[in-house]
N, C-alpha and C positions, 0 to 999 in steps of 0.2 A: 173316489180315488184309487186308481191303481198301479201296480208297480210289479218287475222282476221278483223274485226273489235269489236271484243267483248276484243281482249285480248295484252297483250303487246307482243312487237315483240323483236328480240334480235336488235344488229346492225345494222341497215339497209347500209350499207355499204355492211357489211357482209354478209347480207342477200339475197342484190343483186348477191356477187357475187357465194354466196353456191347456190339461185336458177338458176342461169344459167349455172351451171356443174351442177345441179341434173336432166333439160331438158336436157343437152347434154346428156348425159349419157342415158336417158329414150331412148327418142328418138333414139338412136344407138339399144338397146337392142330392143324395139320395131321394130326395121327394119330387125331384126333376129327371132324375137320369135313370133308366132310359124314358122319356117322356117329351113331349113336341114343345115343351120350353125349353127340352137341355141346353141349347145354344147358348142360353142366357148363363145358368148355371154354370158352365164349362169356363166363361168368360169371365163371371163376380168370383167363382170358389176355385178354380184351377189356372196354377201357372201353366203359361201358351207351351212348355218345354215338358212338361209332365208325360213322365213315360208310363205306358199302358200293358201289361203284359197279361195276354192271355190266353186259353186253349186253342189247342190246334184246330183247325187248321189257319187262324186268324196270329195269333205269337203275335211278336214283338210288334207295338205301334210307337213311335217318338214324339208323338207330342199330344198336346189336347185335341187339335185339327185331326189328326190321324184318328183317332177313337171315336170323333163324331164318326169321321167318313166313312171309316173302314170297317168299323164293330157297331155302332147302337145307331146309323142310318138305317142300314142295313135291314139288321132288325127289328127293325120297325116296321121298314116298308112286309118285311111278312107279319107280322104282329100290329097291326095301326091302330088297336085297340089295347093294347098292355097296358095292362097293373102292377104293381110291384105288392107283394105280399111280405112283410119281413117279419121275422121269428125272431132271430136274436141281431141285439145293435150292442154293440158296449170298445171302450178305449183302453188301451193302455200304454207304459215305456218301455219301451225295447233298446237293450244294447247288449248286439253280441258277444255273447262271453268267451271269456279263453278257452285256450285250447286245452282240450282233456274234459271242457266241462259239456253237460248236454246242450245238442245245440248248435255247439261253434259251427262257424262258416267262417272257409278262406277267407285271405285278404281282399280278393277282389268284390267279394260279396258283403263285407262287415258293413254295419250301420248301426246309429241311435236314434232315436226319437220317437215321435208318437205318431201310435197306429192306431185307428177306429176299422172293427171289423162289420159286415153284415153278411144274414145270411137267411135262406129264403125261396119264395118263388114267384117268378116274373109269371103270370098269366095273362094270355089272350085267345084272340079268336086266330090259326094258322091261314092267312091268306093265301100269302107267297109262297114260292119258296124259295129257300133257306142255305147256305153253306151244302145246296143239293139233297136237302129234303125234299120230298115233294108237298105242298099245301096241301091240309086235310078240307079248311073252308069248315072247320070243326075246332072247339073250345081246345087248348092245349096248358102243360104248364110247363115248364120250365128252371128245373130248380138251381139257384146262385149259388155261389159263396162268393165273397169281396173284401179285399183288405185295402183300406188307403195310407197311404204316408202323406203326417199334415205338417207342413212347418210356420212357424211363426212369422209377419212381415219383419221383415228390418228395422223398422219404425214402431214396433212392439204393439202396434194395436191390428188386429185382425191375422190371419193366414191364408193359407192355399193348401188345396193337395197338392202334393206334387209327383205323387207313384203311384200306382193301383195296380191290386193282382186281381184275377179274374178268372173263377172257375166255373161252368155251366156242365150240365150232363147231357150232354146233347146228343150223347148212346139212348139215352130213355125218351128224348126230345121224337128221336129216330125211331121207335119202340112204338109212340104212341100211332106216329105215324105210318104202322105196319113191317116197318122195317128190321130187321134183324143186324146188327153192327156186328156183334159178340154171339158170343150161343147164349146160352138160357144161365142167366144165374141162376147160382145155387142157394141164395138167400130169396126174398123175398121182394118185385121190382113193385113199388104202393108208391102214393101220396105219401114223402114224409115227412111227418108231424116236426112242432115246434117241441117247443120243451115240453116234458108234463108239467109242470109247475105256472107256466103259461106266464113267466116274469124274466122274457130274455130281451126284451128290448129298456137297456139300462140308458135316458138319459139322464138322470138324474147326480146325484154324489153319491160316493157307494162308501162303504166301510175299507177301507183297503189292507186291514185284518182279514178280512175274507178271501178277499186276491189274493192273498198271497200262500194263505190256507188251499184255496184250490189249486193254485199251481204246483204247493209244494206236494202236493199229491200227485198231481197230474207227472211228475219228473220223478216222483218215485214207483211209479207204473213202467215210465220208460223204462230207468233201469231195470224194471224186473223186464223187460222184454227181451234184453241184452244177456239176461242170465242164461238161454234153452240151452241144453246140450249138445242138441242137434236131433237128437232122438224124442224125446220124451216131452209135450209142451206143457205139462204140469209142471215142468223145472222151471217156468216163468214165476210160477206162483201166484198168478193173475187172480185167483180169490180172495188174494191178501186188499185188493186197488180194488175191485167192483163190484157195486151190491147183485146178488145173485139173478133179479132180475134185469140185469141191463141190459140195455137198445144199441144196439151199433148200425147206422144208417149207412149202409157203402153206398158209392153209386152203381146204375144199372149196369149190369155184367158181372158184378159182387154181388148184390143186393142187400139189404137187412136180414138181421140178425138179434135174436134175444135169447138173455142168459149166455152165462164164461161158455155152457155146452152148445151153444149153436155159431158164436164169435170163432172160438177156438175151430168145429165143423167146418162152418161154412166161409168160414176168412184164412184166419192163419193158418192152418193147414193144406189148402191147396200153395197158400202165398209163399207159402216155406220149401215147400220141396220146388216152388219153380225157382227165388230166388235164396237159394242158404247161405249165403254171406253177403243178404241185404246190412244196411251200416248207415247211419245219419250222414247227409251231405252236406247240412251246413242250412240254417235258417234267416229266411229273411224277415221274421216278426214271430215275436211268441212274448203272449202276454196274457193278463187276468184282471178279471172283476165280476167282484162279488164270486160267486156262485160258477163262473163261467171261465176258461180256459181257450184260447186261441193260436195256432199254429200254422204258418205257411212256406215252402219251399219250392225253389224254382232250381234246378231239385230240392226236394227235402232227403229223397232215400236214393241209396246209389248201390249197385247189385249187381251180378252175371246174371244172365236167364237160362240156369242149366236145366230146368224143367218145364216140360207143357205151361202152359197158364191158357187160361181166354180161347179157347183152340189153338193158341199157335204153340208149335213146338220147339223146343230147345232151339235158339239160336248162340247161344254160347256168346251172345254178343255184352259189352257192356251197355246197363241202360242207366238211365236218372229217372228219376218222377217227381211228376209236378201236382203236389199234395197239398190239400187244407185239413186241420182239425180242426171241432167244438169239441168241446170236452164239461159239460155240467157233474160239477161233483156238492152231495148234499148229506148231512152228516157224516162226511171224513170218510166219503168212497164217491166211486164216478159212478154215476148213474146211465147216462145216454154220453153217445158218439157220434158227430155227426160228420163225414168221412166224404171227400169229391178227390177224385182221382184222374186227369187228363190222360184218363184210358186211351184217347184215340193215338197222342204222341207217344205212349209205351208203347202204342202194340204197333208204332211205323217203327221203332228202333227195333223192335222184336219180328222186324223184314215184313208187316201185314198193313197195309194202307186201307182202314177202313170205309173213305170214302170211294176206293175206288171202284166199288161195286155201286156207289149212286152213278157214274157215269157210265153203265153198261146200258 
């Protein structure tokens, strides 16, 4: 069982039962989706009016049918032999916290309920073009991050997925096809691994106290980020929260880094140069289980594009970032952080259409 550390929760016994059912249902769903049996999975495990919020340029899909027709079927056409390699899978309860707390969401996105997250790679042979990216005829990997909201049925028996949030590293897929959507990453572009301790698939019951501890450590780190004095990155005191040999796995365009110094050099410094007024914009879900914490927002960061970033000169536009984070905490320190950002959507707000070059 897992829970938020900053909110009240339902009856613990009922919550544990629902979390178990929630994880069972979503695990069954992702074994078939994407896949050639996914229509059966959608019919049995997803509400017909479930919303699917997907990376740019697919964006908002308002029903299960739209999700299949406009996202999964074209993806399978591009990768007919696609398989899923899942590195993280866990669940938790989320209730939007009150104003003033980390993760506060404005009224129109506030929610409460059970969520499951999965992270890993889709793997397959890139047989047909997709989203304007030319097929290579060779194996390709597509990094994914997924969040599913699950609700129990009205009769109390079973439940259905009612919402999904899906980010894919499209920029990296283009890189594998020989197309540079963005300038070279500051960090390393590689096959991003799962957790170092290889225990990221949490199908059974876990100790709620460990989830609370992981969440507490993560929230403390996030508070530290907002201690930035505008001059020295050391003012955030990240060494209080992170293992010295931490790994930060960013999307293609930013890349992966090791150590706090690497994280600051390759990600924090250019990010804060571009978005000095960045702030939380509200989260759709944030929860913990065992050593792991997951968070996503649509957007979860709001800022002004005040400096050059990823090859785009300052536009001074207000932007919002679709972000998903997964953290692992061990022995009181954060050791790994997997991050996906919808960079094509971010660049579009900054006046750059990274898909336009594919049409030339």
